[in-house]
Every structure is written in structure tokens, then in C-alpha cells.
N, C-alpha and C positions, 0 to 999 in steps of 0.2 A: 299385595293386595291388588286388590280388583280396581279398587279406584284406581290407585296410581297407572295400572296398564290401562284402565279406558283413556284417561287425559295424555298419555303417551299415542293413542291411537290418533286423539285429537290434534296434537302437535305435529304429527306424520302428514292430515289432514292439512291443515292449516298450510304449511311449508311455509312460514314468514315467522322469524322467532320473535320480532318487535310485536306484530299482530298478536301472538300467542302469547305473549309475556301480560300486554297491555288487556285482555281479554281473561287471563288468569286472576291478574288481581281484581279487576272491577266482578268477580263473579266472587272471589273470596270477599270484599268488601262487604257485597251484597247479601252474602250468605252470616256472613258476622252482625249484619242488621238486623236480619230475620232472627239471629238468635239473641241477639241484646234485647230486643221488643217483640217479642214471642205474642204478644195483645194487639198488636198494630198492624190490622189487615193491608194497610197503603205500603207496610216496609214488603209486605208478601209478592208484591209485582216485580216483575224484570221491567225496568224503563231505560237500562242505559242502553244507550245509541250504537256503542260498541258490541253490547250481548245480542243488540236485535240483529245488527251485521252477520254474526258471529253464527246465528241461527240458519242460515243459506247454508250452514253444512250441517250434515245429516249427523253428523256422528256427535257432534256438538248437542242437537236436539237431543239423540239417544241418552245421553249422559245426564242432561235435566231429566231427562224423565226417570233414568236409572236413580239418580239422587231422590225424586220424590215430585218434582215439577209437574202442573197439567196445563194441556192448551186449551183456552179458553179463549175462542176468538181468534185473535192476534198476539195475543199476551199469552206469555209463561207465568204460573201463580202457584206458588207453595201454597195446598189448601191448609186450611185452619184444622180440618180433624187428623192431615197427615201426622206421623210422629217425626218428633226431631230427631229422630237417632242416626239415619243414613245422612241428614244435613252435616251432623256432627263427623260424622266420617269424614265427609267430603271437606269440609274445614281444614283436619287434620292433614287430608293427600293434597289441598291445593299447597299448603304453607311448606310439605314436604318439598313441591315440586318446583316451587317459586324459589327456593332457599337453594338448590341444585342450579339450578337455571341463575339465579342472582348474587350468588354468593352469600357470605356472612351478612354483611351490611344490610342486603334487604330481608335476609331470615329475621334480622333484629328487632327491624321498621314494622314487620307485619307480626312479631312473635306477640300477639295479643290475645287476653284469656277467653277461652272458651264460653263465655257469658250465657248464663238465663238473662238476668236483667241486668241493664247497666244503666247507673244513674245519669240521666240525661238532661236529668230536672237543674235547676239553682242550689248550689248548694245549701241543702237541708237545716233550718234553723233547729236549735233547740225550744222546748215548750216546757211552761210547769203551771201547776197546780198550787192554790193557796189553802194547804193544810197542815195538820198537825197528826195525822196518822201516819206512824212509822211505816207500816206496810206500801202505802201512797208514795210516802217520800222517797222508798228504795225504788218502788217502780216507776219513778220518775225520773231517779238517778240514771239508774240504767238503761231507760230511753232516750236519756239524753248522750252514753257514755257511749253506744253504739254507735255512734254518728262519726268517730272517730275512725272504722273499718273504709266508708264513704270518702274518704281524702284520697285525693290522687296520689301523694306522695308517700302515705304509706302503704296502699297497692303495691306500686312499685316497689317498695322494697321486700314486702313481702313476696313479689314474682321474681323479685334477685334469689332469693334463699331457694327456692321448687325447682328439683330437676325436674321442671312440666316436661320436654322431652321424652325423658325416660319413661316416667309415669304413664305417659300418653300412649306410647307404643307397647307400656305392659297392659293399659286397660284394654287396646285392643284384642291382646292378646286372650286376656280373661272373657272378652265378650264371643270369640271366634272358639275358646274351650267349653263357653258357656252353650253358645248352639249344638254344638256337636255332642254335649252332651244330652240337649234336648231331643235331638234326633234319636241317640241311642238308646233314650228311655232312662239314662240314668237318672235324670232330677227332671221335675214336673215343675208345670208354671208358664210365664212368660219369657220374650225374650229380654236380657240385659241391656238398660239400654250404655249407650258409651259416657252417660253424663254418671250414672252409677259407678260405673266398674274406675271410670277416673275417680271417682270419691272415695272406693275401697283402695285404691292404691295411694293416694295422697293419704289419707288415715294411717295403711302402714308403715307409710315412709314415714310420716309425722313420729308415730308409736315409737316404732321400734328403730329408727336412725337419727331424728332431728330434737327432739324434745327427750327430757330426763325427769324423773319425777322423785321428788326428794321426801323424804321423812325427816330425815336429821344429815347436816353435811360433815364430811369428815372435816377434820382440822385442816384448817389453810395453812398449818406451819409445819406441822409434823405427820399430816393426814391420820391421827390415832381417831378411835371413837369419841365424840362428843355427848352431851347431854342439854335439854334446855336449861336457861338461866333463869332469863327475863324475856318478855317481850316491850317493845317499846316505837314511839312514834318519833322517826328520823327522817331529814332530807337526805337521800341517796338519788346521786344521777339527774341530781333537779327537781325529784318527786317525793313529797311529804309519804309516806309509806308506810306501814308494821312494818317491824325490824324483830326477828325471832333471834336471841341472842345465843349462842349453844358454847359450852365450856368444855374445853378438851379433858378428857378423862385421865391424857398420860402428861401434856406439858402445861394444862391449866388455860389456855392462854383462851381469848374469846375468837369466834366463828360466827360471822354476820350472816344472815339468811334474808334478806327482804324482799317483803310481799310486794313484789313491784303490780301495780295495777296498768301503766302504761304501756302500751304493746311492746312501743318501740323498745325499749331498755328488755322484752322479753324474747325480742327476736335476736338480742345480741346475748343474753346469760343461758336462754333455752332450756328452762328447767323450771320447776315449783310444781303445786297441787293441783287440783282439778281446776280450782280458779285461775291460775295461769293455763292450764293447758288450753280448756273452752276458749278462754280470750282469745290466746294466740290463734289455735286452731279457726276460729270464727273468722279471723283476718283473711288467713290463708284462704278460706274456703270463699270469701267476700272476693278476693284478687285474683281467683278464678273465677267468677260471677255467678256463684252460686246465691240463690237468695236463703240470706241464713238468719238462723233465728238464735239469740244467746238466750238461752231457760237456765233458769233458778231455781233452786224449792226452799223453801224456808227450814227445811232440819240440816241445811249445809251442805248440798252438792251443787255442780252447775256442769253442763253440756250442752250441746246445741240441737238447732233442727234446720236440714237442710227442705225446701221447697223441689217436689218432683214433679216436674210438668208432664212426664208423662202419665203419672197416675192421678194429676190432680190432687196429690197430698203432701201433707207436712210427714218430714221421717224422722223419727229420732235417730241421734248420733254422737254416742258416747267415745270420746276420745283417750280417753282414759283409762277404758275397759276393752277399749278395740270393736264395739258391738256398733249393728246398725240395725233399726228395726226390731228392738227389744224392750218397749215401751215400758212392759211391766217387771222389768228386771228387778227394779227399786223396792217394789211395796211387796213381788213376790219372790224374788230372791235371796236381795238383802235383808229383806223383812222392814224397811223403813214404814213408820206410819207417815205418809206424805197427806199435809194439808193444803196446802198453797205451792202451785206449780206455773210460775208466769214466764212468758214468750215474749222476749224485745226482737224487733227488727228496725230495720232504718225509716219504716213506714208504716209498723203495724203494733199491737199490742194484744194478748189475747193469754186470759186464763186456760192453760190447757191439762189442770189437775187431774182431768177426767180420763183423759190418755193414759194416764200415768198408773190408775188405779183403778183396784176394782170394789167390788160392794160399795157403790158411789152412795147410797142411805147412810152408811156409815161413817163415811168419809167426812159427809155434813156438819156431825157432830165436832169433829176438830176442827172446823174451821171457825173460829172464836176470834179471831185478830179485829174484826170488824163487821159491818151490816153486807149481806149479800149486794144488796140495791147499792149501799154505798162504791161496791168494787166496782161494780157495775159502769156506776158514774164515771167513778176514777177512770178506768180503761176507754170508756167513749170519749172522755172530755179531751185525753193524750191523744188517743187515735184522730178526731176531728181535727185538731188544734196540729197535727202532723199533715196529714193526708189533703189537708189545706195548699200545703206546696208542691202538691205533685200536679201531675195533667188529669184531665177528665178521663181520660183514656185508662189510666194507672187508677185513677178511685174506682173507676167502674169494676176493673178486674178486680181488683182488694175486694170488695164488695161480694161481689159474685164467690168470691174465694173463701170468705168468711162465712157465708151462709152455709156453703158446703162443710167445712168442717165445725161449724157447732152441729149439724147432721150427727157427721161422726162421732164428734164427744160424747154424745149423748148414749151412745152404744156401747154397753158393758163387755169386756170381751175375757176368755178365758187363759190364762199365761200358759205359753209353750214350754217343753224341756229347757229349750234354748233360755227364756227368762227367768228361770229359776234355780242359779246358778248365783251364788254369793258375791261379793266383792272381790277383785283380782287385784288391784291398783293399789300399793302401800305394802308397807310391812306387814306381816300376819299378825303380829302381837299391835300394832297400829289397829286394825279391820277388827280384831278381836273384840280390842276395849271399846268401839263405836258400835258393835253389835253386828257387822254388816260380813261375815265370813261366809255364813248362808242361814235363812230361815228354815232348809228343809234338810237337816242333819237326822238322819235316822239310827236308830240303836234298836240291834232284835233283844227285848227283852223276854226274859222265861220268868214265870210265875208256879211253874210246877213241875216235878221231877218229870224226866222221858228223857229218850235217845233220839238228838235233833239232828237234822240234817238241813242246812239250807245250802242250795243251788241256783245258778245265776246259770239262763238259755240264753247267750245275744242272739241267735235267730228271733226267737219269742220276745228279746227285752222284757225276759222277766223273774223273778224271782219266784221259787217255789221253798214253803216251808213245810219241813214233815217232822210229825212227832208220833217214836214208834212205830215208822212206816205208812203212818197215814197222814197226807196233806192236810195243812192246818192253814195258810195262808197263800195265798198268790199276792206278787207285787210289782203293778208293771213299770217298766223304766228303770236303766240301772242307773239313775238319778235318785229316785226316789227311795231305795234300799242302801243306796252309799251313805255312808258315815261323814265323810267330808268329800270332796270332789274338785278340783281344780284343773281345769284347762282339757276335761276330756271330753270324747262324744263318741258317738256312736258313728261308725262309718258301714255303709251298704255301697259295695263293687256289685253294680246291678250287670256289668260287663261279663268278672272272672263270678259273679252268684256268690260271693264272699261277704262276711259282716264281721266285724271285730270292735272291740273299744281301742282309741287311739289318743294320743293328743293333738290339742289345737294347731291347724297348719303351723300359724307361725311363732307358734312356741317353742323353747328351748327343755323345758320338762314340762309332765302331767301326773297329776299325782291321783289317788282313788284309795280308799281305805273301807272298811268293815267293821262293825263294832258290836260284839256280843257279851250281856248283863244279865247278870241277875236280877230279879225284882228285890225280893227279900233275904234278911241275912241269914235264915235258917236254911237257905241253899248255895248250894257253887255249884260251878260248872267243873267236870271230870274228863280229864283226857282231850287231846286236841287233834284231827287228822285235818290235814290242808292237802286242798288239790286244784291247784293255778294253773291252766294250763297259758303260757305265753310262746308268741313268733315271734323272731326278729329276721333282720334282714341288714346287708351291709354290717355298719359298725353299731345299728339300733342295740339299746339295752334297756331290760327289765329286771328292776330290782324290786325287790318283795322284803318285807321284815314286818315280825312277829313281837307286839308289847302288850305283855302279861299285869294284870295292873297296875302298880306306879311304878315296875321296873324298867330299865333302860330297855330300847325295842332292838333286838337280835335279827341279823338278815338270816334269809335262810334260802336254800339252792332250789331251783323249780326242776327237780327231779324226781318224778314220779309222785306219791302221797307223802307227806311230811305229818311225822308222829310226834306227838307230846305226850309224857304220860307223867299227868300234875293236878294239883288241884288250883284252881283261881276263881278271882269273883270277876273278871271283867277281861275280855282280851281285844286286841284292835288290829285287823290285818291288813297291810298298807301296799300299793304298789306304787314304783316312781319307773316314768315312761321317759327316756333320753336318746339323746345320739343319732346314728343315723348318715346321710348324704346328700346331697342335692336338693331340688326343689321339692323331691316328696319324702323328704326327708322323716318328716312325722308317721310318714307308713312303716318305717323301719321296724317299730317297737309297737308291738299287737298283743293286746289281750283276749283271749276267748274265741279267737280266730275261726272260721267254720262255716258251712255251706247254708246260704238264706232258706235252708227249707229243712237244716239240722231240728234234732228235736234231744238232744244229748246237751246237760250241762257241763262247760267246761271250768265253772267256779266251785267247788262242793266244800263247806266248813264243818265239818261233823264232831260235835262234842256231845256229853253227856248231864242231864243237870239231876243231883242228888242231893239229899238232906248232909248236912253239913255235921260231921262227928265232934262231938266238944272233947 
């Protein structure tokens, strides 16, 4: 790492280990003050006498400039317009160097979180409304509940379970890899900040290693399958909470699933559904210093938002789904008819419904729980009472941030393909019962006789539908023509100039299917020819199956065209991608791999629609 190499040069130049260690510690403390209070301009000036003395060494001054400091008169200042990215790298490098020089005890002493904002105010107090409106009471309760995340002992317990060192190293690698891809032209956009890279790593660890989703627990006694019996209110681990009682289908004994709200219990049990996931993840984010919101919608889902100082905007983060910056996924992917989405943090409350919805005029008709003016009064009253407890500098920062956010909330956006996915967390049956599998389930319906050929070209990312040799329809995007799709995305390798469908990077399995069906009773589908081109590496696996009408699905071998001679009313063709090894194992099972400039279709579903003979 270049940062560490530059620090080593400073050490050689100073040639005094005690002075060097003192300078490193004071510089680290000053950098952390800037990161903890980015809106406080006074904190950005280096005033320490030890640091000023170290400025006599040219290599130290060069390091300050490399990190982002600028010299103004006789002071080094970190400019307000300067990105905090390099400062974050410097923080990590300094901590590494200090731990090497001073040992594990010193490492523990300086192992403070990479904070955006630290609560340096006196401990914030709850605020209350005098109202009987249920929605306002819920907002008030959640606005006060998030104060749990500000307690030092809670944050300390949270940091104890986070493998921060390994996550930071992975975050640095992620940033470097993103920079490489930018230079190679593989991706477009801005640099990836260290804060966002660390957030991605934190969420990946939380979802895949730390927390567990529970639909229904296995029996505590025999490990058998259980079913819900009753729901009760009980005191569990000194907390009065909802307890779901499940009865084992084998031994008929009861297994309890407490729905804890106390985040200390969640750090211990490490399991739950979206409420528990968002609650625990919000604490971990605050423990690492991210300015964090707890977000709920009145349709029964919960997630978080993280404030990104680089962009000055709030970022949608759903730890259950492993999704970042996909706010329209609920309305455009899950099909949820959102009405109220409220976000609360330690010192702010906001109605963010408009970030998560399209067609804002239609959304307004669903908002019937209170008058809009009363909702504004509720939020303004709570916000003013809480912000009266923070510093004037913090209030000014919050006011400017709110104005910018309100402007952004007024802008309607179109959903990306990423935001058109159905819900992934929870068992498929549970998601289907909630109607959250996907609002974009496509079926190829046939209304007239003819010879049909449905093709998909990965390079063009489009479906082409031919009838009797003539092109009848074109559907853009693999997702728009799929019957169901879970953990599948279109991968473009710009260095190799190849494109294909693969499963999501962190998933063990990806699935996609296509459905064909006749519209009228007097029509049937006759015969079927399939061409499904798959590519595998290492021990990657692509499994394909066909299901006719209500018959069981049958596996097929992907060896040339597969032909079926029969009549049927509907058919579903499914592909499952699994296996592979190493960090890039998701790339070891591919569908429709071809050059980016190719025109050939590597998926072909050919059938005839004929009148049924009675």
C-alpha cells in the first residue's frame, strides 16, 4: 500500500522512534477528529506543536499533501471541498503502522471506528408528542428507539463482533479493483470511496456470515419441521416482546421464536426477519460511525439508509436483500403499494416516501392515515425538539442537508433493471403469499396459430419473437422476458469483450425461467425444440429442466437441440446456475456466453400453435 510506504520514509527520515510514534498518534487523532466532525471547519486545521515541528521534514509535508492537506500561510488545512477518501486510507495506514510499532495493546487503544459523525453532544433525550394518531405515535416511538444506537456500551458491544481489520483490508482491495476497472474502461462512473467499500463489505459479512433469516425455526428438541401454533406476548431475556410459538410436526413439542426489539439480544441470537435485520445492522453501522437512519414503511418492511458525505445524499441499504442504492425495488420489483415511508435517525426524521415510489400523484391517493399538513407538523415538532439538544454547527449542517434532500425527493426517477427484481429474503412460499416474488413476471402468450420461435441474444440483451418467419415483437432486457429470475444478472467483460448471464457474485445459486402458454382453450402448443447454450469452468454447473402443464419438471441435457414430440397448453423452461470455486466462482456457470458484438441468439424456444382436435 502506497500510504504505508510513505509513512516508512517518514520514519527513516526522523530517525527517532519516540518522536515518530508521537507524531503518528497525534496525526491519527487529528484525522479522526476531522472524520468525526466533517462539518466543523476548525477541526480541519493542524494545530499540534508536535505536528508543526514535524513539518520541518520535507517528507512529512509531502505526506500531508498526498493525504489532501493544503498549506495556507503557515498552517496545513484540510479543505472543505476535499474528498475524505484519502483521509480514510491514511487513517487505516496509520493504525496499521502504530500497531506494528507499539504492539497489540496500543492497537486496541486506537481501534476506534472510522466515524462519519460521532455523538460528541450530551446524551440525547427522548421527545414526545401529545397525539392520538397511531401513525404519529409509531414515528415518535421509533424516533426515540434509535437513541439506543448512541449508547457507548451498545456501540462497544457491536464493535466487538465486527471483524473490522479484515473488512477494512477487503474494502481497500475493493477500492483498488474499482479503480483498475475505471482505468480499463470496464465500468463507468466515479471513484468508489473507502466508506462505501467498507459498507459493502460490512453488509456482505452481516448477510452471509453473521445474521440468519428465520421463516420458521427447526424444532429445538428433535430438529424436525415446525408450524406456527400461536402468537403471544411474553417476557424473554428481561424484554416484553412478541413470541411466535411453533409446534413440531414430529415430536409435537413447542419451539419459541421471540421477536426481540432490544438490539443487545439480537447481537446474541443473530437471527430474525427484516425488523431484526434492520435493527441490528443499524447498530453496527452506527458503531462504525455511519450516520444511519432506520426506515420503515407502513406495509410491513424495514431497512436502513446511510448518509454518504461524498455525494451529500442518503443511500438506500437493505441488509436482508443485500441491496444498495436500489430504492425503487419495493414498488417496481416487489410490487408493494407504498403509502408512507418514514426515516428516523438520532437527530432527524423525514418522510422519504417519494424516494421509494414512482407516479407520485397516484401515491398521494393511498395516503389516508392523516392529513398531509398534520404529518408535516408531527415531523417538524419532533425534529425541532431533538435538534435543540445538538450544537449550532450540527443544526446548520442538518438544515442544509434537509433542504437538499427535499429537492431530490421531488424528482421522479425510472427504475433500473436492478430495481425490478422480486424479493429474495425468506422462503419462496412465504414471499409468494405476500405477493413479493416479482411484479415483472413475463409469459409469452399465444393467441393465434403459427410456427413460433422465441430467441434471446445476450450481446443485444433482447428477445425476438418470430411467427411464421416474421419478427412480431422485441423485448429489451433479459429480465423483462423472464418468467422468474432470482440472483441472475447480465455480466459484460469489457477486457475479454464477452457477455453472458451469471448468478450474483455472493450467491450460491441463481435461477431463471421462461414460460409459454396459449391464451384460448381451442389452441394447443405442439412439439418443442430447445437450444440453450451454457458454458462452465472449474466445477461450475448449469442445470436445465422443462415442465409441461402441471406435470413434474424433467431435467434435460444441454447437448445440441432438445426435441419433444407432444401437445401441451403451457411449458416452463428453467435454468439453475451453481458451483465454481474461488472468488470468481459466480463466473464459472454461464448462460449464452458470446462476444459483445455478436448477433446470434443462444437461447431458442421453438414451437407450433395449432387448433385443438377434439
